C-alpha positions as CSV (number, residue, x, y, z in Angstrom):
1,M,23.2,32.7,18.5
2,E,21.9,36.4,17.4
3,D,25.2,37.7,19.0
4,T,27.3,35.1,16.7
5,N,25.7,36.2,13.9
6,R,26.2,39.6,14.4
7,L,29.8,38.7,15.1
8,Q,30.1,37.0,11.4
9,E,29.1,39.6,9.7
10,S,31.6,42.0,11.3
11,L,34.5,39.5,9.3
12,R,37.6,42.1,7.9
13,A,37.2,41.9,4.3
14,D,39.5,39.0,4.2
15,G,37.3,37.1,6.6
16,S,39.9,37.1,9.7
17,L,38.7,38.1,12.8
18,T,40.2,40.9,15.4
19,Q,41.4,40.2,18.5
20,Y,38.5,41.7,20.0
21,Q,36.1,39.5,17.4
22,M,38.4,36.1,18.6
23,A,37.5,36.9,22.1
24,H,34.2,37.6,21.5
25,R,33.6,34.3,19.7
26,E,35.5,32.6,22.3
27,C,32.9,33.8,24.7
28,L,30.2,32.7,23.2
29,E,30.7,29.8,21.9
30,T,32.5,28.5,24.9
31,E,30.0,30.2,27.6
32,L,33.1,31.4,29.6
33,S,33.3,34.9,30.9
34,V,35.7,37.6,29.4
35,E,37.8,36.8,32.6
36,G,37.9,33.0,31.8
37,V,38.6,33.0,28.2
38,L,41.5,35.4,28.9
39,L,42.5,32.8,31.7
40,T,42.5,30.0,29.5
41,S,44.2,32.0,26.4
42,T,47.2,33.9,25.8
43,R,46.3,36.2,28.7
44,M,46.9,39.1,26.6
45,F,44.4,41.6,26.9
46,V,44.6,44.4,24.1
47,H,41.9,46.9,24.1
48,G,42.1,50.5,22.6
49,H,39.6,50.0,19.7
50,T,36.1,51.3,19.6
51,Y,35.7,52.4,22.9
52,Q,39.7,53.5,24.2
53,G,40.4,52.9,27.5
54,H,36.9,51.7,28.0
55,P,37.9,48.4,30.4
56,A,39.9,51.6,32.7
57,A,36.4,53.7,32.3
58,C,34.3,51.1,33.3
59,A,36.6,49.9,36.2
60,G,36.5,53.7,37.2
61,A,32.7,53.8,37.0
62,L,32.2,51.0,39.2
63,E,34.4,52.8,41.4
64,V,32.0,55.4,41.1
65,Q,29.0,53.9,41.8
66,R,30.5,52.0,45.2
67,I,31.5,55.3,46.5
68,I,28.1,56.7,46.3
69,R,26.5,54.0,47.6
70,E,28.6,53.8,50.7
71,E,28.8,57.4,51.5
72,G,25.0,57.6,51.2
73,L,25.8,60.4,48.2
74,V,21.9,60.7,46.9
75,A,20.3,61.3,50.0
76,N,23.3,64.0,50.5
77,V,22.4,65.3,46.9
78,A,18.5,65.8,48.2
79,K,19.8,67.3,51.7
80,M,21.7,69.6,50.0
81,G,20.2,70.1,47.1
82,T,17.1,71.4,48.7
83,L,19.2,73.8,51.1
84,L,20.9,74.9,48.0
85,S,17.2,75.9,46.5
86,T,16.1,77.8,49.5
87,L,19.5,80.1,49.9
88,L,19.7,80.6,46.5
89,R,16.4,81.5,46.0
90,S,16.1,83.9,49.0
91,T,19.5,85.2,48.4
92,L,18.9,86.2,44.4
93,G,15.2,85.8,43.7
94,D,14.4,89.2,44.2
95,H,17.7,90.6,42.3
96,P,16.0,92.6,39.5
97,N,18.0,90.7,36.9
98,V,17.2,87.2,37.9
99,G,14.2,86.1,35.9
100,D,14.0,82.5,37.6
101,I,16.2,79.9,39.6
102,R,15.5,76.2,39.1
103,G,16.4,72.7,39.8
104,R,16.2,69.7,41.0
105,G,18.9,68.2,43.8
106,L,22.6,69.8,43.0
107,F,21.6,71.0,39.9
108,W,20.7,74.4,39.3
109,G,20.3,77.3,36.6
110,I,19.9,80.5,37.5
111,E,18.1,83.0,34.5
112,F,19.6,86.6,33.8
113,V,16.9,89.0,32.7
114,A,16.8,92.5,31.3
115,E,13.5,93.5,32.4
116,K,12.1,91.2,35.7
117,K,8.7,92.2,35.1
118,T,8.3,91.2,31.3
119,N,11.4,88.4,31.6
120,T,12.6,90.4,29.1
121,P,16.4,88.4,28.4
122,F,19.2,90.8,27.3
123,P,20.7,91.1,23.6
124,S,22.7,88.0,22.8
125,E,25.6,90.4,21.9
126,A,25.4,90.9,25.8
127,H,26.8,87.9,26.5
128,V,25.8,87.8,30.1
129,A,26.3,84.3,31.0
130,M,29.6,84.2,29.5
131,E,30.7,86.9,30.8
132,I,29.3,86.6,34.3
133,S,31.0,83.2,34.0
134,E,34.7,84.8,32.8
135,L,34.3,87.3,36.3
136,G,33.7,84.5,38.3
137,M,37.0,83.0,37.2
138,A,38.6,85.8,38.7
139,K,40.6,85.2,42.0
140,E,37.9,87.6,44.0
141,Y,35.5,84.4,43.1
142,S,37.3,81.4,42.5
143,I,33.9,79.8,41.3
144,A,33.2,77.9,38.1
145,V,29.5,78.4,36.8
146,Y,28.6,77.1,33.7
147,P,27.1,79.6,31.0
148,G,24.1,78.6,28.5
149,T,22.6,80.9,26.4
150,G,19.5,81.1,23.5
151,T,17.0,79.8,26.1
152,A,14.4,82.5,25.7
153,E,11.6,82.2,23.1
154,D,13.3,82.9,20.2
155,G,16.0,80.2,20.5
156,I,18.7,82.8,20.3
157,G,18.1,85.2,23.7
158,G,18.4,84.0,27.2
159,D,21.3,84.0,29.5
160,H,21.6,81.4,32.7
161,I,24.1,80.4,34.5
162,I,24.6,76.4,36.2
163,I,25.7,75.7,39.6
164,A,26.3,72.2,40.4
165,P,28.4,71.3,43.5
166,P,30.1,68.0,44.2
167,Y,27.8,64.9,45.6
168,N,29.7,65.1,48.4
169,V,29.2,69.0,49.2
170,N,28.5,69.7,53.1
171,E,26.0,72.4,54.2
172,A,29.3,74.9,54.7
173,G,30.3,74.2,51.0
174,I,26.8,75.0,50.2
175,R,26.7,78.1,52.1
176,V,30.0,79.1,50.8
177,I,28.9,78.9,47.5
178,V,25.6,80.7,47.3
179,S,27.5,83.7,49.1
180,I,30.1,83.8,46.2
181,V,27.4,83.7,44.0
182,R,25.2,85.9,45.2
183,K,28.4,88.4,45.1
184,L,29.4,87.5,41.4
185,V,25.6,87.9,40.5
186,N,25.4,91.5,42.4
187,D,29.3,92.9,41.0
188,Y,28.7,91.8,37.9
189,F,25.0,93.9,37.2
190,S,26.9,96.5,39.5
191,R,29.4,96.9,37.2
192,I,26.8,96.7,34.3
193,S,25.0,99.9,35.9
194,Q,28.4,101.7,36.2
195,G,29.2,101.3,32.4
196,S,31.9,99.3,33.4
197,K,32.4,95.4,32.7
Protein backbone atom coordinates (compact mmCIF):
# COMPACT_ATOMS: atom_id res chain seq x y z
CA MET A 1 0.00 0.00 0.00
CA GLU A 2 2.83 2.40 0.86
CA ASP A 3 4.38 1.79 -2.57
CA THR A 4 1.04 2.52 -4.24
CA ASN A 5 0.77 5.82 -2.34
CA ARG A 6 4.31 6.79 -3.41
CA LEU A 7 3.41 5.91 -6.98
CA GLN A 8 0.31 8.11 -6.87
CA GLU A 9 2.41 11.00 -5.58
CA SER A 10 4.72 10.71 -8.58
CA LEU A 11 2.07 11.26 -11.24
CA ARG A 12 2.82 13.67 -14.03
CA ALA A 13 1.25 17.11 -13.76
CA ASP A 14 -1.56 16.01 -16.10
CA GLY A 15 -2.26 12.93 -13.95
CA SER A 16 -0.83 10.41 -16.41
CA LEU A 17 1.79 7.81 -15.60
CA THR A 18 5.08 7.09 -17.33
CA GLN A 19 5.58 3.61 -18.81
CA TYR A 20 7.85 2.77 -15.90
CA GLN A 21 5.21 3.87 -13.39
CA MET A 22 2.48 1.92 -15.19
CA ALA A 23 4.53 -1.28 -15.09
CA HIS A 24 5.34 -0.65 -11.42
CA ARG A 25 1.64 -0.09 -10.60
CA GLU A 26 0.67 -3.24 -12.45
CA CYS A 27 3.24 -5.24 -10.46
CA LEU A 28 1.88 -3.87 -7.19
CA GLU A 29 -1.75 -4.37 -8.05
CA THR A 30 -1.46 -7.86 -9.55
CA GLU A 31 1.43 -9.14 -7.40
CA LEU A 32 3.17 -10.20 -10.61
CA SER A 33 6.91 -10.05 -11.05
CA VAL A 34 8.33 -7.58 -13.53
CA GLU A 35 8.85 -10.52 -15.87
CA GLY A 36 5.20 -11.52 -15.39
CA VAL A 37 4.02 -8.01 -16.27
CA LEU A 38 6.15 -7.95 -19.40
CA LEU A 39 4.90 -11.36 -20.51
CA THR A 40 1.23 -10.45 -19.98
CA SER A 41 1.32 -6.88 -21.27
CA THR A 42 2.86 -5.15 -24.28
CA ARG A 43 6.14 -7.09 -23.90
CA MET A 44 7.81 -3.76 -24.45
CA PHE A 45 10.50 -2.73 -22.03
CA VAL A 46 11.81 0.77 -22.56
CA HIS A 47 14.49 1.64 -20.10
CA GLY A 48 16.62 4.71 -19.89
CA HIS A 49 14.67 6.62 -17.28
CA THR A 50 16.11 7.41 -13.87
CA TYR A 51 19.05 4.98 -14.17
CA GLN A 52 20.25 4.81 -17.77
CA GLY A 53 20.93 1.20 -18.71
CA HIS A 54 20.05 -0.01 -15.22
CA PRO A 55 18.82 -3.50 -16.26
CA ALA A 56 22.06 -4.16 -18.11
CA ALA A 57 24.08 -2.93 -15.14
CA CYS A 58 22.16 -5.24 -12.81
CA ALA A 59 22.72 -8.21 -15.13
CA GLY A 60 26.44 -7.41 -15.20
CA ALA A 61 26.55 -7.08 -11.42
CA LEU A 62 24.86 -10.45 -10.95
CA GLU A 63 27.36 -12.09 -13.28
CA VAL A 64 30.26 -10.53 -11.38
CA GLN A 65 28.85 -11.85 -8.09
CA ARG A 66 28.51 -15.34 -9.62
CA ILE A 67 32.14 -15.28 -10.78
CA ILE A 68 33.38 -14.04 -7.41
CA ARG A 69 31.58 -16.89 -5.67
CA GLU A 70 32.43 -19.67 -8.13
CA GLU A 71 36.09 -18.76 -8.52
CA GLY A 72 36.67 -18.22 -4.78
CA LEU A 73 37.89 -14.68 -5.36
CA VAL A 74 37.21 -13.42 -1.82
CA ALA A 75 39.57 -16.08 -0.45
CA ASN A 76 42.09 -15.12 -3.14
CA VAL A 77 41.85 -11.45 -2.10
CA ALA A 78 42.69 -12.41 1.49
CA LYS A 79 45.60 -14.67 0.50
CA MET A 80 47.12 -12.35 -2.11
CA GLY A 81 46.49 -9.32 0.13
CA THR A 82 48.65 -10.87 2.83
CA LEU A 83 51.42 -11.45 0.30
CA LEU A 84 51.06 -7.91 -1.10
CA SER A 85 51.30 -6.44 2.40
CA THR A 86 54.39 -8.47 3.27
CA LEU A 87 56.21 -7.68 0.04
CA LEU A 88 55.38 -3.95 0.01
CA ARG A 89 56.55 -3.55 3.60
CA SER A 90 59.73 -5.58 3.10
CA THR A 91 60.74 -3.80 -0.14
CA LEU A 92 59.65 -0.21 0.60
CA GLY A 93 59.19 0.01 4.37
CA ASP A 94 62.72 1.32 4.95
CA HIS A 95 62.69 3.78 2.05
CA PRO A 96 63.55 7.27 3.40
CA ASN A 97 60.54 8.84 1.64
CA VAL A 98 57.94 6.21 2.51
CA GLY A 99 56.06 7.26 5.63
CA ASP A 100 53.54 4.45 5.94
CA ILE A 101 52.24 1.45 4.05
CA ARG A 102 48.73 0.45 4.99
CA GLY A 103 45.73 -1.30 3.58
CA ARG A 104 43.68 -4.43 3.61
CA GLY A 105 43.05 -7.21 1.11
CA LEU A 106 44.07 -5.95 -2.31
CA PHE A 107 43.70 -2.22 -1.55
CA TRP A 108 46.97 -0.72 -0.29
CA GLY A 109 48.33 2.79 0.08
CA ILE A 110 51.90 4.01 0.20
CA GLU A 111 52.39 7.37 1.89
CA PHE A 112 55.30 9.58 0.85
CA VAL A 113 57.07 12.00 3.17
CA ALA A 114 59.86 14.54 2.85
CA GLU A 115 61.24 13.54 6.26
CA LYS A 116 60.65 10.03 7.59
CA LYS A 117 61.61 10.66 11.24
CA THR A 118 59.15 13.52 11.67
CA ASN A 119 56.64 12.27 9.08
CA THR A 120 56.80 15.70 7.41
CA PRO A 121 54.86 15.75 4.14
CA PHE A 122 56.12 17.20 0.89
CA PRO A 123 54.73 20.65 0.02
CA SER A 124 51.51 20.26 -1.96
CA GLU A 125 53.10 22.20 -4.85
CA ALA A 126 55.56 19.32 -5.33
CA HIS A 127 52.75 17.07 -6.68
CA VAL A 128 54.69 13.97 -5.62
CA ALA A 129 51.82 11.47 -5.87
CA MET A 130 50.68 12.78 -9.25
CA GLU A 131 54.20 12.73 -10.65
CA ILE A 132 54.78 9.16 -9.44
CA SER A 133 51.48 8.15 -11.02
CA GLU A 134 52.43 9.81 -14.32
CA LEU A 135 55.89 8.23 -14.28
CA GLY A 136 54.25 4.85 -13.71
CA MET A 137 52.45 5.21 -17.04
CA ALA A 138 55.77 5.40 -18.89
CA LYS A 139 56.57 2.33 -21.00
CA GLU A 140 59.45 1.42 -18.69
CA TYR A 141 57.00 0.79 -15.81
CA SER A 142 53.59 0.35 -17.51
CA ILE A 143 51.70 0.40 -14.23
CA ALA A 144 48.71 2.42 -13.09
CA VAL A 145 48.87 3.61 -9.50
CA TYR A 146 46.18 5.91 -8.18
CA PRO A 147 47.52 9.21 -6.78
CA GLY A 148 46.04 10.87 -3.72
CA THR A 149 46.78 14.04 -1.75
CA GLY A 150 45.55 16.03 1.22
CA THR A 151 46.06 13.31 3.80
CA ALA A 152 48.39 15.24 6.11
CA GLU A 153 47.08 16.79 9.32
CA ASP A 154 46.41 20.12 7.61
CA GLY A 155 44.24 18.47 4.96
CA ILE A 156 46.34 20.05 2.20
CA GLY A 157 49.72 18.35 2.24
CA GLY A 158 50.36 14.66 2.08
CA ASP A 159 50.93 12.36 -0.87
CA HIS A 160 50.13 8.71 -1.41
CA ILE A 161 49.49 6.21 -4.15
CA ILE A 162 47.02 3.35 -4.10
CA ILE A 163 47.81 -0.11 -5.41
CA ALA A 164 44.71 -2.20 -6.08
CA PRO A 165 45.30 -5.35 -8.14
CA PRO A 166 42.34 -7.32 -9.53
CA TYR A 167 40.64 -9.98 -7.41
CA ASN A 168 41.97 -12.77 -9.63
CA VAL A 169 45.65 -11.81 -9.36
CA ASN A 170 48.03 -14.67 -8.61
CA GLU A 171 51.29 -14.83 -6.66
CA ALA A 172 53.44 -14.20 -9.74
CA GLY A 173 51.33 -11.12 -10.53
CA ILE A 174 51.73 -9.75 -7.00
CA ARG A 175 55.49 -10.21 -7.19
CA VAL A 176 55.65 -8.37 -10.55
CA ILE A 177 53.47 -5.51 -9.22
CA VAL A 178 55.63 -5.05 -6.12
CA SER A 179 58.83 -5.21 -8.17
CA ILE A 180 57.57 -2.52 -10.55
CA VAL A 181 56.24 -0.29 -7.74
CA ARG A 182 59.57 -0.59 -5.87
CA LYS A 183 61.47 0.42 -9.02
CA LEU A 184 59.02 3.24 -9.72
CA VAL A 185 59.34 4.72 -6.22
CA ASN A 186 63.12 4.31 -6.10
CA ASP A 187 63.59 5.83 -9.57
CA TYR A 188 61.29 8.77 -8.83
CA PHE A 189 63.07 9.75 -5.64
CA SER A 190 66.47 9.16 -7.23
CA ARG A 191 65.50 11.68 -9.94
CA ILE A 192 64.32 14.14 -7.28
CA SER A 193 67.59 13.88 -5.37
CA GLN A 194 69.50 14.48 -8.60
CA GLY A 195 67.42 17.56 -9.33
CA SER A 196 65.54 16.17 -12.32
CA LYS A 197 62.01 14.80 -12.65
